[in-house]
The first five atom37 places (N, CA, C, CB, O) and aatype in JSON, in Angstrom:
{
  "aatype": [12, 16, 16, 13, 3, 11, 1, 6, 11, 19, 13, 6, 3, 11, 18, 11, 8, 3, 5, 6, 10, 5, 13, 11, 19, 6, 19, 1, 1, 2, 11, 10, 10, 7, 10, 17, 19, 0, 6, 10, 10, 7, 10, 15, 7, 0, 3, 0, 6, 0, 18, 0, 11, 6, 19, 19, 1, 0, 3, 13, 6, 6, 14, 7, 3, 0, 3, 19, 9, 1, 11, 9, 5, 7, 3, 0, 0, 14, 11, 2, 10, 3, 10, 15, 6, 8, 1, 9, 1, 11, 11, 12, 3, 6, 10, 16, 0, 19, 0, 11, 6, 5, 9, 12, 16, 6],
  "atom_mask": [
    [1, 1, 1, 1, 1],
    [1, 1, 1, 1, 1],
    [1, 1, 1, 1, 1],
    [1, 1, 1, 1, 1],
    [1, 1, 1, 1, 1],
    [1, 1, 1, 1, 1],
    [1, 1, 1, 1, 1],
    [1, 1, 1, 1, 1],
    [1, 1, 1, 1, 1],
    [1, 1, 1, 1, 1],
    [1, 1, 1, 1, 1],
    [1, 1, 1, 1, 1],
    [1, 1, 1, 1, 1],
    [1, 1, 1, 1, 1],
    [1, 1, 1, 1, 1],
    [1, 1, 1, 1, 1],
    [1, 1, 1, 1, 1],
    [1, 1, 1, 1, 1],
    [1, 1, 1, 1, 1],
    [1, 1, 1, 1, 1],
    [1, 1, 1, 1, 1],
    [1, 1, 1, 1, 1],
    [1, 1, 1, 1, 1],
    [1, 1, 1, 1, 1],
    [1, 1, 1, 1, 1],
    [1, 1, 1, 1, 1],
    [1, 1, 1, 1, 1],
    [1, 1, 1, 1, 1],
    [1, 1, 1, 1, 1],
    [1, 1, 1, 1, 1],
    [1, 1, 1, 1, 1],
    [1, 1, 1, 1, 1],
    [1, 1, 1, 1, 1],
    [1, 1, 1, 0, 1],
    [1, 1, 1, 1, 1],
    [1, 1, 1, 1, 1],
    [1, 1, 1, 1, 1],
    [1, 1, 1, 1, 1],
    [1, 1, 1, 1, 1],
    [1, 1, 1, 1, 1],
    [1, 1, 1, 1, 1],
    [1, 1, 1, 0, 1],
    [1, 1, 1, 1, 1],
    [1, 1, 1, 1, 1],
    [1, 1, 1, 0, 1],
    [1, 1, 1, 1, 1],
    [1, 1, 1, 1, 1],
    [1, 1, 1, 1, 1],
    [1, 1, 1, 1, 1],
    [1, 1, 1, 1, 1],
    [1, 1, 1, 1, 1],
    [1, 1, 1, 1, 1],
    [1, 1, 1, 1, 1],
    [1, 1, 1, 1, 1],
    [1, 1, 1, 1, 1],
    [1, 1, 1, 1, 1],
    [1, 1, 1, 1, 1],
    [1, 1, 1, 1, 1],
    [1, 1, 1, 1, 1],
    [1, 1, 1, 1, 1],
    [1, 1, 1, 1, 1],
    [1, 1, 1, 1, 1],
    [1, 1, 1, 1, 1],
    [1, 1, 1, 0, 1],
    [1, 1, 1, 1, 1],
    [1, 1, 1, 1, 1],
    [1, 1, 1, 1, 1],
    [1, 1, 1, 1, 1],
    [1, 1, 1, 1, 1],
    [1, 1, 1, 1, 1],
    [1, 1, 1, 1, 1],
    [1, 1, 1, 1, 1],
    [1, 1, 1, 1, 1],
    [1, 1, 1, 0, 1],
    [1, 1, 1, 1, 1],
    [1, 1, 1, 1, 1],
    [1, 1, 1, 1, 1],
    [1, 1, 1, 1, 1],
    [1, 1, 1, 1, 1],
    [1, 1, 1, 1, 1],
    [1, 1, 1, 1, 1],
    [1, 1, 1, 1, 1],
    [1, 1, 1, 1, 1],
    [1, 1, 1, 1, 1],
    [1, 1, 1, 1, 1],
    [1, 1, 1, 1, 1],
    [1, 1, 1, 1, 1],
    [1, 1, 1, 1, 1],
    [1, 1, 1, 1, 1],
    [1, 1, 1, 1, 1],
    [1, 1, 1, 1, 1],
    [1, 1, 1, 1, 1],
    [1, 1, 1, 1, 1],
    [1, 1, 1, 1, 1],
    [1, 1, 1, 1, 1],
    [1, 1, 1, 1, 1],
    [1, 1, 1, 1, 1],
    [1, 1, 1, 1, 1],
    [1, 1, 1, 1, 1],
    [1, 1, 1, 1, 1],
    [1, 1, 1, 1, 1],
    [1, 1, 1, 1, 1],
    [1, 1, 1, 1, 1],
    [1, 1, 1, 1, 1],
    [1, 1, 1, 1, 1],
    [1, 1, 1, 1, 1]
  ],
  "atom_positions": [
    [[35.36, 13.55, 12.9], [33.93, 13.74, 13.04], [33.61, 13.95, 14.52], [33.14, 12.53, 12.45], [34.02, 13.16, 15.37]],
    [[32.89, 15.01, 14.81], [32.54, 15.31, 16.2], [31.4, 14.43, 16.66], [32.17, 16.8, 16.35], [30.73, 13.77, 15.86]],
    [[31.19, 14.43, 17.95], [30.09, 13.65, 18.52], [28.76, 14.12, 17.96], [30.08, 13.76, 20.06], [27.88, 13.31, 17.66]],
    [[28.62, 15.42, 17.81], [27.39, 15.96, 17.23], [27.2, 15.46, 15.8], [27.42, 17.51, 17.26], [26.09, 15.08, 15.43]],
    [[28.25, 15.47, 15.01], [28.18, 15.0, 13.62], [27.78, 13.53, 13.57], [29.52, 15.21, 12.9], [26.97, 13.12, 12.74]],
    [[28.38, 12.74, 14.46], [28.05, 11.31, 14.51], [26.59, 11.1, 14.88], [28.96, 10.58, 15.52], [25.9, 10.27, 14.29]],
    [[26.14, 11.86, 15.85], [24.74, 11.75, 16.28], [23.79, 12.16, 15.15], [24.5, 12.62, 17.53], [22.77, 11.52, 14.92]],
    [[24.14, 13.23, 14.47], [23.32, 13.69, 13.35], [23.25, 12.63, 12.26], [23.88, 15.0, 12.77], [22.19, 12.38, 11.68]],
    [[24.38, 12.0, 11.97], [24.43, 10.94, 10.96], [23.54, 9.76, 11.36], [25.88, 10.46, 10.74], [22.83, 9.2, 10.53]],
    [[23.59, 9.38, 12.63], [22.75, 8.28, 13.13], [21.27, 8.61, 12.92], [23.04, 8.01, 14.62], [20.51, 7.77, 12.46]],
    [[20.87, 9.84, 13.28], [19.48, 10.25, 13.1], [19.09, 10.27, 11.62], [19.24, 11.62, 13.73], [17.99, 9.85, 11.26]],
    [[19.96, 10.75, 10.78], [19.69, 10.78, 9.33], [19.55, 9.37, 8.79], [20.81, 11.53, 8.58], [18.65, 9.1, 7.99]],
    [[20.42, 8.47, 9.21], [20.35, 7.08, 8.75], [19.07, 6.41, 9.22], [21.56, 6.29, 9.25], [18.44, 5.66, 8.47]],
    [[18.67, 6.68, 10.46], [17.43, 6.1, 10.98], [16.22, 6.63, 10.21], [17.27, 6.4, 12.49], [15.32, 5.88, 9.85]],
    [[16.22, 7.94, 9.95], [15.12, 8.54, 9.2], [15.03, 7.91, 7.81], [15.3, 10.07, 9.09], [13.94, 7.56, 7.35]],
    [[16.16, 7.76, 7.15], [16.2, 7.16, 5.81], [15.67, 5.73, 5.87], [17.63, 7.18, 5.24], [14.87, 5.32, 5.02]],
    [[16.11, 4.98, 6.85], [15.65, 3.59, 7.01], [14.14, 3.54, 7.25], [16.4, 2.9, 8.17], [13.44, 2.72, 6.65]],
    [[13.65, 4.4, 8.13], [12.22, 4.44, 8.44], [11.39, 4.79, 7.2], [11.94, 5.44, 9.55], [10.32, 4.22, 6.99]],
    [[11.88, 5.72, 6.4], [11.17, 6.11, 5.18], [11.13, 4.98, 4.17], [11.82, 7.35, 4.56], [10.11, 4.74, 3.53]],
    [[12.25, 4.28, 4.02], [12.31, 3.13, 3.1], [11.36, 2.03, 3.57], [13.75, 2.59, 3.0], [10.67, 1.42, 2.76]],
    [[11.34, 1.79, 4.87], [10.45, 0.77, 5.43], [8.99, 1.15, 5.19], [10.7, 0.58, 6.93], [8.18, 0.31, 4.78]],
    [[8.65, 2.41, 5.44], [7.28, 2.87, 5.22], [6.88, 2.72, 3.76], [7.14, 4.34, 5.67], [5.75, 2.32, 3.47]],
    [[7.77, 3.05, 2.85], [7.49, 2.89, 1.41], [7.21, 1.43, 1.08], [8.67, 3.42, 0.57], [6.25, 1.11, 0.38]],
    [[8.06, 0.54, 1.57], [7.88, -0.89, 1.29], [6.56, -1.41, 1.87], [9.05, -1.69, 1.87], [5.87, -2.2, 1.23]],
    [[6.22, -0.96, 3.06], [4.97, -1.38, 3.69], [3.78, -0.89, 2.87], [4.88, -0.85, 5.13], [2.83, -1.64, 2.66]],
    [[3.82, 0.35, 2.41], [2.71, 0.88, 1.62], [2.56, 0.15, 0.29], [2.9, 2.37, 1.37], [1.44, -0.13, -0.15]],
    [[3.67, -0.15, -0.36], [3.6, -0.89, -1.62], [3.02, -2.27, -1.38], [5.01, -1.0, -2.27], [2.15, -2.72, -2.13]],
    [[3.5, -2.95, -0.33], [2.97, -4.3, -0.03], [1.5, -4.23, 0.34], [3.77, -4.94, 1.12], [0.71, -5.07, -0.09]],
    [[1.12, -3.23, 1.13], [-0.28, -3.07, 1.5], [-1.15, -2.88, 0.26], [-0.46, -1.87, 2.45], [-2.22, -3.49, 0.15]],
    [[-0.69, -2.06, -0.66], [-1.47, -1.82, -1.87], [-1.57, -3.08, -2.73], [-0.85, -0.68, -2.68], [-2.6, -3.31, -3.36]],
    [[-0.53, -3.87, -2.75], [-0.59, -5.13, -3.5], [-1.62, -6.06, -2.85], [0.8, -5.82, -3.54], [-2.45, -6.65, -3.55]],
    [[-1.58, -6.18, -1.53], [-2.55, -7.01, -0.82], [-3.96, -6.48, -1.01], [-2.21, -7.09, 0.67], [-4.91, -7.25, -1.18]],
    [[-4.1, -5.17, -1.0], [-5.41, -4.55, -1.22], [-5.9, -4.86, -2.64], [-5.33, -3.02, -1.01], [-7.07, -5.18, -2.84]],
    [[-5.0, -4.77, -3.6], [-5.35, -5.08, -4.98], [-5.78, -6.53, -5.14], [0.0, 0.0, 0.0], [-6.71, -6.82, -5.9]],
    [[-5.11, -7.43, -4.44], [-5.51, -8.85, -4.5], [-6.87, -9.07, -3.87], [-4.45, -9.74, -3.81], [-7.67, -9.87, -4.35]],
    [[-7.14, -8.36, -2.79], [-8.45, -8.45, -2.13], [-9.55, -7.96, -3.07], [-8.45, -7.63, -0.82], [-10.58, -8.62, -3.22]],
    [[-9.34, -6.81, -3.7], [-10.34, -6.25, -4.62], [-10.46, -7.15, -5.85], [-9.95, -4.81, -5.04], [-11.57, -7.35, -6.36]],
    [[-9.36, -7.68, -6.33], [-9.4, -8.58, -7.49], [-10.31, -9.76, -7.22], [-7.98, -9.07, -7.86], [-11.08, -10.18, -8.08]],
    [[-10.22, -10.3, -6.02], [-11.09, -11.42, -5.65], [-12.55, -11.0, -5.68], [-10.72, -11.95, -4.25], [-13.41, -11.74, -6.17]],
    [[-12.84, -9.81, -5.16], [-14.22, -9.3, -5.17], [-14.71, -9.08, -6.6], [-14.31, -7.99, -4.38], [-15.89, -9.22, -6.89]],
    [[-13.77, -8.73, -7.49], [-14.12, -8.5, -8.9], [-14.21, -9.8, -9.69], [-13.1, -7.59, -9.54], [-14.59, -9.8, -10.86]],
    [[-13.87, -10.91, -9.05], [-13.93, -12.2, -9.73], [-12.68, -12.54, -10.51], [0.0, 0.0, 0.0], [-12.7, -13.42, -11.37]],
    [[-11.58, -11.86, -10.22], [-10.33, -12.13, -10.91], [-9.51, -13.14, -10.12], [-9.52, -10.83, -11.13], [-9.61, -13.2, -8.89]],
    [[-8.71, -13.92, -10.82], [-7.84, -14.87, -10.14], [-6.56, -15.06, -10.95], [-8.55, -16.22, -9.91], [-6.47, -14.64, -12.11]],
    [[-5.59, -15.7, -10.33], [-4.35, -16.02, -11.01], [-3.63, -14.8, -11.53], [0.0, 0.0, 0.0], [-3.47, -13.8, -10.83]],
    [[-3.18, -14.89, -12.78], [-2.41, -13.81, -13.4], [-3.22, -12.52, -13.5], [-1.93, -14.24, -14.78], [-2.67, -11.43, -13.39]],
    [[-4.53, -12.65, -13.73], [-5.37, -11.45, -13.81], [-5.42, -10.71, -12.48], [-6.79, -11.83, -14.25], [-5.38, -9.48, -12.44]],
    [[-5.49, -11.46, -11.38], [-5.5, -10.86, -10.05], [-4.17, -10.18, -9.76], [-5.8, -11.93, -8.97], [-4.13, -9.08, -9.21]],
    [[-3.08, -10.84, -10.13], [-1.74, -10.25, -9.93], [-1.59, -8.97, -10.74], [-0.63, -11.27, -10.32], [-1.05, -7.97, -10.25]],
    [[-2.06, -9.0, -11.98], [-1.98, -7.81, -12.83], [-2.8, -6.66, -12.24], [-2.46, -8.13, -14.27], [-2.38, -5.51, -12.26]],
    [[-3.98, -7.0, -11.72], [-4.81, -5.96, -11.11], [-4.12, -5.37, -9.88], [-6.19, -6.52, -10.74], [-4.15, -4.16, -9.66]],
    [[-3.52, -6.23, -9.07], [-2.8, -5.76, -7.87], [-1.69, -4.8, -8.27], [-2.23, -6.96, -7.07], [-1.46, -3.8, -7.58]],
    [[-1.0, -5.08, -9.36], [0.06, -4.18, -9.84], [-0.52, -2.84, -10.28], [0.84, -4.83, -11.01], [0.09, -1.8, -10.07]],
    [[-1.71, -2.86, -10.87], [-2.37, -1.61, -11.27], [-2.68, -0.76, -10.04], [-3.67, -1.91, -12.05], [-2.53, 0.46, -10.06]],
    [[-3.12, -1.41, -8.96], [-3.43, -0.69, -7.73], [-2.15, -0.07, -7.16], [-4.09, -1.63, -6.68], [-2.17, 1.08, -6.71]],
    [[-1.07, -0.82, -7.18], [0.21, -0.29, -6.7], [0.61, 0.93, -7.53], [1.32, -1.37, -6.75], [1.02, 1.95, -6.98]],
    [[0.51, 0.82, -8.85], [0.88, 1.93, -9.73], [-0.01, 3.15, -9.5], [0.8, 1.5, -11.19], [0.44, 4.29, -9.61]],
    [[-1.28, 2.91, -9.19], [-2.21, 4.02, -8.98], [-1.77, 4.91, -7.82], [-3.62, 3.49, -8.72], [-2.07, 6.11, -7.79]],
    [[-1.05, 4.33, -6.86], [-0.65, 5.11, -5.69], [0.41, 6.15, -6.01], [-0.13, 4.18, -4.62], [0.67, 7.04, -5.2]],
    [[1.03, 6.07, -7.17], [2.07, 7.02, -7.54], [1.52, 8.26, -8.26], [3.09, 6.34, -8.41], [2.29, 9.13, -8.67]],
    [[0.2, 8.34, -8.41], [-0.4, 9.46, -9.12], [-0.36, 10.74, -8.29], [-1.83, 9.14, -9.48], [-0.14, 11.83, -8.84]],
    [[-0.57, 10.63, -6.98], [-0.58, 11.8, -6.1], [-0.27, 11.34, -4.67], [-1.96, 12.54, -6.17], [-0.44, 10.16, -4.35]],
    [[0.17, 12.25, -3.81], [0.43, 11.86, -2.43], [-0.84, 11.42, -1.72], [1.08, 13.02, -1.66], [-1.93, 11.91, -2.01]],
    [[-0.69, 10.5, -0.8], [-1.84, 10.02, -0.03], [-2.51, 8.83, -0.68], [0.0, 0.0, 0.0], [-2.03, 8.29, -1.68]],
    [[-3.61, 8.42, -0.09], [-4.31, 7.22, -0.53], [-5.51, 7.49, -1.44], [-4.77, 6.45, 0.66], [-6.14, 6.56, -1.92]],
    [[-5.82, 8.75, -1.67], [-7.02, 9.09, -2.44], [-6.99, 8.5, -3.84], [-7.17, 10.6, -2.52], [-8.02, 8.09, -4.36]],
    [[-5.82, 8.45, -4.46], [-5.71, 7.91, -5.82], [-6.01, 6.41, -5.85], [-4.32, 8.18, -6.39], [-6.62, 5.92, -6.79]],
    [[-5.58, 5.7, -4.82], [-5.85, 4.26, -4.74], [-7.34, 4.02, -4.52], [-5.02, 3.6, -3.58], [-7.95, 3.17, -5.17]],
    [[-7.92, 4.78, -3.62], [-9.35, 4.64, -3.32], [-10.17, 4.96, -4.56], [-9.76, 5.55, -2.15], [-11.13, 4.25, -4.88]],
    [[-9.81, 6.02, -5.25], [-10.53, 6.41, -6.47], [-10.47, 5.3, -7.52], [-9.94, 7.71, -7.04], [-11.47, 5.0, -8.16]],
    [[-9.29, 4.68, -7.7], [-9.15, 3.6, -8.67], [-10.04, 2.43, -8.31], [-7.68, 3.15, -8.76], [-10.77, 1.9, -9.14]],
    [[-9.97, 2.02, -7.04], [-10.75, 0.87, -6.6], [-12.24, 1.13, -6.74], [-10.41, 0.52, -5.13], [-12.98, 0.28, -7.24]],
    [[-12.68, 2.29, -6.32], [-14.11, 2.61, -6.44], [-14.53, 2.67, -7.91], [-14.42, 3.93, -5.75], [-15.63, 2.24, -8.25]],
    [[-13.68, 3.21, -8.76], [-13.99, 3.27, -10.18], [-14.1, 1.88, -10.81], [0.0, 0.0, 0.0], [-14.94, 1.66, -11.67]],
    [[-13.25, 0.97, -10.37], [-13.3, -0.4, -10.89], [-14.45, -1.2, -10.31], [-11.99, -1.11, -10.6], [-14.97, -2.11, -10.96]],
    [[-14.86, -0.86, -9.08], [-15.93, -1.6, -8.41], [-17.32, -1.15, -8.86], [-15.81, -1.45, -6.91], [-18.26, -1.94, -8.84]],
    [[-17.44, 0.1, -9.26], [-18.76, 0.66, -9.61], [-19.47, -0.13, -10.71], [-18.6, 2.09, -10.05], [-20.66, -0.43, -10.54]],
    [[-18.82, -0.48, -11.82], [-19.54, -1.22, -12.86], [-20.02, -2.6, -12.42], [-18.65, -1.37, -14.07], [-20.95, -3.17, -13.0]],
    [[-19.39, -3.13, -11.38], [-19.78, -4.45, -10.86], [-20.78, -4.32, -9.71], [-18.54, -5.24, -10.38], [-21.17, -5.32, -9.1]],
    [[-21.19, -3.08, -9.41], [-22.12, -2.8, -8.31], [-21.62, -3.33, -6.97], [-23.47, -3.4, -8.62], [-22.41, -3.8, -6.15]],
    [[-20.31, -3.25, -6.75], [-19.74, -3.66, -5.47], [-19.8, -2.49, -4.5], [-18.27, -4.16, -5.65], [-19.52, -1.35, -4.88]],
    [[-20.17, -2.77, -3.27], [-20.25, -1.73, -2.25], [-18.89, -1.56, -1.6], [-21.33, -2.09, -1.19], [-18.59, -2.16, -0.57]],
    [[-18.06, -0.73, -2.22], [-16.74, -0.44, -1.67], [-16.66, 1.05, -1.34], [-15.61, -0.85, -2.67], [-16.11, 1.85, -2.09]],
    [[-17.23, 1.38, -0.19], [-17.2, 2.76, 0.27], [-15.78, 3.14, 0.68], [-18.18, 2.98, 1.45], [-14.94, 2.27, 0.92]],
    [[-15.52, 4.42, 0.75], [-14.22, 4.88, 1.19], [-13.91, 4.34, 2.58], [-14.15, 6.42, 1.17], [-12.78, 3.94, 2.86]],
    [[-14.92, 4.35, 3.45], [-14.73, 3.84, 4.82], [-14.31, 2.36, 4.8], [-16.01, 4.01, 5.64], [-13.38, 1.98, 5.52]],
    [[-14.98, 1.56, 4.01], [-14.66, 0.13, 3.93], [-13.24, -0.09, 3.38], [-15.69, -0.61, 3.04], [-12.5, -0.93, 3.88]],
    [[-12.88, 0.68, 2.36], [-11.54, 0.54, 1.77], [-10.48, 0.97, 2.78], [-11.42, 1.39, 0.47], [-9.47, 0.29, 2.94]],
    [[-10.71, 2.09, 3.46], [-9.73, 2.56, 4.46], [-9.59, 1.57, 5.61], [-10.13, 3.94, 4.99], [-8.49, 1.36, 6.13]],
    [[-10.69, 0.98, 6.02], [-10.64, -0.03, 7.09], [-9.79, -1.21, 6.64], [-12.08, -0.51, 7.48], [-8.97, -1.71, 7.41]],
    [[-9.98, -1.66, 5.42], [-9.2, -2.77, 4.89], [-7.74, -2.36, 4.75], [-9.76, -3.23, 3.52], [-6.84, -3.16, 5.02]],
    [[-7.49, -1.12, 4.34], [-6.11, -0.62, 4.25], [-5.42, -0.71, 5.62], [-6.09, 0.85, 3.73], [-4.27, -1.12, 5.72]],
    [[-6.14, -0.31, 6.67], [-5.57, -0.36, 8.01], [-5.22, -1.8, 8.39], [-6.55, 0.23, 9.04], [-4.14, -2.06, 8.93]],
    [[-6.12, -2.72, 8.11], [-5.86, -4.14, 8.41], [-4.65, -4.63, 7.64], [-7.09, -5.0, 8.06], [-3.77, -5.29, 8.2]],
    [[-4.6, -4.31, 6.36], [-3.52, -4.81, 5.5], [-2.19, -4.11, 5.77], [-3.9, -4.63, 4.05], [-1.14, -4.67, 5.47]],
    [[-2.22, -2.91, 6.32], [-0.97, -2.25, 6.69], [-0.26, -3.07, 7.76], [-1.24, -0.8, 7.19], [0.96, -3.26, 7.7]],
    [[-1.01, -3.55, 8.74], [-0.41, -4.37, 9.79], [0.15, -5.67, 9.21], [-1.45, -4.69, 10.88], [1.24, -6.1, 9.59]],
    [[-0.59, -6.29, 8.3], [-0.14, -7.53, 7.66], [1.12, -7.27, 6.85], [-1.24, -8.13, 6.77], [2.08, -8.03, 6.92]],
    [[1.1, -6.19, 6.07], [2.25, -5.85, 5.22], [3.49, -5.58, 6.06], [1.92, -4.64, 4.35], [4.58, -6.02, 5.72]],
    [[3.31, -4.85, 7.14], [4.46, -4.54, 8.0], [5.05, -5.81, 8.59], [4.04, -3.57, 9.12], [6.27, -5.96, 8.64]],
    [[4.21, -6.69, 9.02], [4.69, -7.97, 9.56], [5.43, -8.76, 8.5], [3.51, -8.79, 10.12], [6.49, -9.34, 8.78]],
    [[4.89, -8.8, 7.29], [5.55, -9.53, 6.21], [6.91, -8.93, 5.88], [4.66, -9.52, 4.97], [7.89, -9.66, 5.7]],
    [[6.98, -7.61, 5.81], [8.24, -6.93, 5.49], [9.27, -7.16, 6.59], [8.01, -5.41, 5.28], [10.44, -7.4, 6.31]],
    [[8.83, -7.09, 7.84], [9.77, -7.24, 8.95], [10.32, -8.66, 9.08], [9.09, -6.84, 10.23], [11.4, -8.86, 9.64]],
    [[9.59, -9.64, 8.56], [10.05, -11.02, 8.68], [10.79, -11.51, 7.45], [8.87, -11.93, 8.94], [11.22, -12.66, 7.4]],
    [[10.95, -10.67, 6.47], [11.69, -11.07, 5.26], [13.18, -11.06, 5.49], [11.35, -10.15, 4.1], [13.94, -11.37, 4.58]]
  ]
}
């Protein structure tokens, strides 16, 4: 294996690791977001956990966060909760930092 091949492999491995880390952080963030929304919806215990899993699953519908935001807003509307896209995205940003810290310390 040449030096170039070794270097290429290192970069590929780092990219793969970074992508896996980003995926784990997003899943954890969505779970934390789901638990936050569950609390606002008045859910607790197993119901809150189940709702958080629904939020995580919603993220697999399409690339980006729009599917998660749409789900949360759809669930919040019947309860007259003020969950604007801006408020949800702000909470997502906060929870991304929390999720990353949690993943890195595991």
